[in-house]
C-alpha positions, 0 to 999 in steps of 0.5 A, a space after each residue: 877273491 878276484 873277479 872271476 872267482 866272484 862270478 864263479 861263485 855267483 853261480 854255484 847255487 843256481 842249481 839248488 834254486 826251487 825256481 828257475 828264477 830264485 835265489 836259494 841258500 845252501 845248506 853246505 855239508 862239513 868240509 864243504 869248500 862252498 862259501 855262504 857270502 856271495 848271495 847275488 846272482 848274475 842277472 843275466 842269466 835270468 832266463 836260465 833254468 836247470 833241474 835239481 837232484 839230491 841223492 841220499 843212497 845205502 849201498 851193501 857191497 859183497 866183494 865175493 859176489 860183487 853183487 851189492 844192495 842199494 836204496 835210493 832216496 832221490 828228491 827232484 826239483 822240477 826248474 823247467 817251466 814244463 809240466 813233466 808227466 814221466 822220467 827216466 833213469 839211466 842203468 848203465 851195467 845193463 850195458 854189459 850183457 850180450 845182445 846190448 847195444 854196446 856189445 853189438 854196435 862194438 862188433 859191428 862197427 867198421 874199426 871195434 874198440 880193442 877194449 871193448 871187441 867180442 867180450 860183451 857177446 863172452 860174459 857169462 851170467 855172474 860175469 855180466 852188469 846189471 841194474 835190477 829195479 825192484 821198487 819204486 815209488 814218487 811221493 809214496 805212490 807205487 809207479 810203473 817202469 819198464 826197463 829198455 835196455 840201459 833206460 828205465 822208463 817211468 810213468 809218474 802217478 801225477 805229473 810234475 809241475 813247474 817248481 815242484 819238488 816230488 820224492 823218488 824211492 828206489 830199491 835196487 840190486 846190481 852186479 859189477 860186470 867184470 871190466 870191460 870199459 871204464 867201470 867193473 871188477 878186476 880190471 887187467 892191473 888187479 883193482 877190484 872195483 872201479 865203480 863208475 855208471 854204477 847207480 840209477 841215475 836221472 836223467 838229464 831234462 833242459 831246454 831241448 827236452 829229455 836226454 835219455 840216450 842209451 849207454 852204447 859206448 860214449 860218455 854222459 850228460 847228468 843233473 846237478 845236485 848233491 849226493 850223500 852215499 854211505 857205502 858198506 864194504 869189506 873192512 879190508 877195502 880201502 875206498 877213494 872217489 867222490 865227495 868228502 869223507 864224513 866218518 874217518 875216524 871210523 874207517 882209518 885207511 889213511 883218511 883218519 884226523 885222529 884215534 880210530 873208532 874200533 869197528 864191528 864185524 868184518 865191514 865198514 860203512 864209509 860216508 862220503 857227502 858232495 855238494 854240487 856234482 852230477 855224478 858220483 864214483 867210488 873205487 876199491 881195493 884191498 892193496 891200495 896204498 894212499 897218499 895224500 899231498 897239499 895244494 897250497 890254498 887248494 884242495 887235499 889231493 889223494 892218490 890211491 895206487 896199488 901196493 903191487 905196482 913194483 918198486 919203479 911203478 910206485 916211484 913214478 906215483 910218488 914223483 907224480 903227485 908234486 906235478 898234479 899239485 903243478 897242474 891243479 895250480 895252473 889250470 886253477 890260475 888259467 881257467 878258474 879256481 877249483 872249488 872243492 877241496 878234495 881231488 883224488 887220482 886213483 889207480 883203476 878203469 881201462 885207461 884213463 875217465 874223469 868223474 866227480 872231485 876223482 879220476 881213474 887212470 891205469 897204473 902201469 906206465 911210464 912217468 910220462 905217461 902217467 904225468 900226461 893222463 893225469 893232465 888230461 882227466 884232471 883238466 876234465 875237472 873244468 871242461 867236463 864236470 864244472 862245464 859240463 857240456 852234453 858229452 853226447 851232442 857236444 863231446 869236442 867242447 869237453 874232449 877238445 878243450 881238455 886236450 887243448 889245455 892239458 898240452 898246454 899245462 905238460 908244456 909248462 909243468 914238464 918244461 917241454 920248451 914247445 913252440 906249438 904244443 898243440 901241433 899233434 892235434 893238427 896233424 890229426 886233424 889234417 888227416 882226418 879232414 883229407 881221409 874221406 872219413 870226416 863228419 861234422 861236430 854236430 854228429 851225435 857221439 854214437 853216429 860216427 861211422 868210425 871209432 877213429 873219426 869220432 877220436 880225431 874229431 872230439 880231441 883233435 878238432 876240438 882242440 884245434 878249435 881252441 888254438 884257432 880261435 887264438 890265431 882269430 882273436 889273439 893268443 891274449 883274447 883267447 886266454 881272457 876268453 877262456 876264463 870268462 867261459 868258465 866264469 859265465 857258464 861254470 854249474 851250467 851245461 854250456 852249449 856251442 854258442 855259449 864258447 863263441 858269445 865269451 869269446 865276442 864279448 871279450 873281442 868285439 868281434 862276429 864269430 858266429 861264421 867261425 862255429 857255423 864253418 868250422 864245428 857245424 860243417 866239414 868245410 875245410 881251410 885253404 888259402 894259396 899265394 897265386 901269384 907274386 909280381 913285383 911288388 903286386 901280391 895276389 892270394 886265392 881262397 881254394 877252400 870254402 871256409 873263410 879266415 883272417 890272414 896273418 902273412 909274412 913278406 920278405 923283401 929283397 933287401 933282406 927286410 920282412 914286413 908282416 901284414 894282417 888282412 881281416 876277413 870283412 864278416 868279422 867286423 873288426 881286427 885282433 890285436 896286432 902288430 902287423 900292418 893292417 891292409 883292406 878286409 878281404 870279402 869271402 865271396 871274392 876269390 882273390 884278393 891281391 895288394 901292393 906292398 913298397 918293396 919288391 917281394 923275395 917270399 911271402 909265407 901265409 900263416 907263419 905261425 901254423 895256427 890256421 888249420 890250413 889243409 894245403 900248406 905247399 901252396 902257403 909259401 912261394 
């Protein structure tokens, strides 16, 4: 077991601690891959705390009405140093009702998402989504609560003290909406049930306080914990999703390991356990094909896709399976080992969306598109589910970092041979930075004025953040940084400063300026060649944002020489074979230096990894 895996598993118990700085044991469910022999916690993280939840749910689904009844027992551990007087639950399905915030925002934003548009406003009563909480108790005492859009506001019978555990018992009923965004019934490819964000989910409380954001359109944040879910549904339906199936021989449907016990009646109860996750997702359809593939020294992969796909599309799903094995190996090698022993790729949803131990993707795609969307959503397992940043506040850390590693993975597993697999992300960023529509990456995900601006910022600029970090600290240091970031912060909800601190510890460089300028402002990079006079080169900084400079000089005698100009505020240099010359302090708009021979031409940043918004003045 290498040191990164040891560091990874040393923190997996943190979310199960009864107090903020205590070591606790985990009762591992059947088939759990979580070892029990790494009790030593990371002492450096002793000041860190996070809340913990244990869900038990019994769900009875009516596939004819698309309505279900639920009972939920939730044990909540207050690992914070604070007394909690209220709690909040997310009721995501309430977004799919005419007049909801999601509906109105979709119809009033400058560039509506075509998947949503005005569709919510046209839903009929039997097509809407809802979650109705019928009763809620705290340690047996009835509570007062109020449903406010997609948030349940709960007044506690008794404050929850630091270190205290309380039990909430809830009874609810719900209706699955028509598939519009991420979740729902009967999507455009005929998948019956794509069950994401489908249950009353306790909101996260952390060092910043409560995160009870209304569901308007963006993505999610959740509390780490263990899920025990029993789902009763028509026996003709095959189910896939989060967790480990506990009763495969009662279920069949391709999960069984031996003799199947005969079922009674028209329904089966599927029993899943998911340890140390912050969400639980499932999908079901009576026409699913269920295939499996084994990752060597890794998880079993499950693939569920409809038998109504044409022959060519089904062949793509077959070809996808060994590629997904390669992708799982790539991410485990280059980020950190996948800690569970199953992962499912499921046809469903409205595009591609990541969840705990699974993804839902639409399946009527070309082979390249099918592999590409799987690569992206699988990569989210690390940056969204294991390094679970708050996606409402730091969406670029999830989408952008995922885009970076999935583009690198696709270049590898598809043998594309691209010199710069991140080039399209740079193009997207350049467009946004010069469009007049850019907002800083500190913008709340729901507050972007344009969906397009959100998408480019989160996916493209977030990807450029990592690729350009490699330019700043060196590619080998970037690879080490990604692994250290994972080892430092898996299962912990990192913030933007977390990735910078990991990079500083790896490189020995000062990097706070990079986070400030690139992620917290819309400052741009623009360096130019002002003049070449004999053997004297003068550069100029035109944009506000500082950077170190890689420079290639061609001499009139046909030779070339690479130079590296350190940024003074970095307090050091990246590893380089180039000739290192004097530092350039940011406040000086010009920088001159002499070279030993007559100059023919000069190129700033020959690698193209510095996100200079004006390349026209980079060559002379």
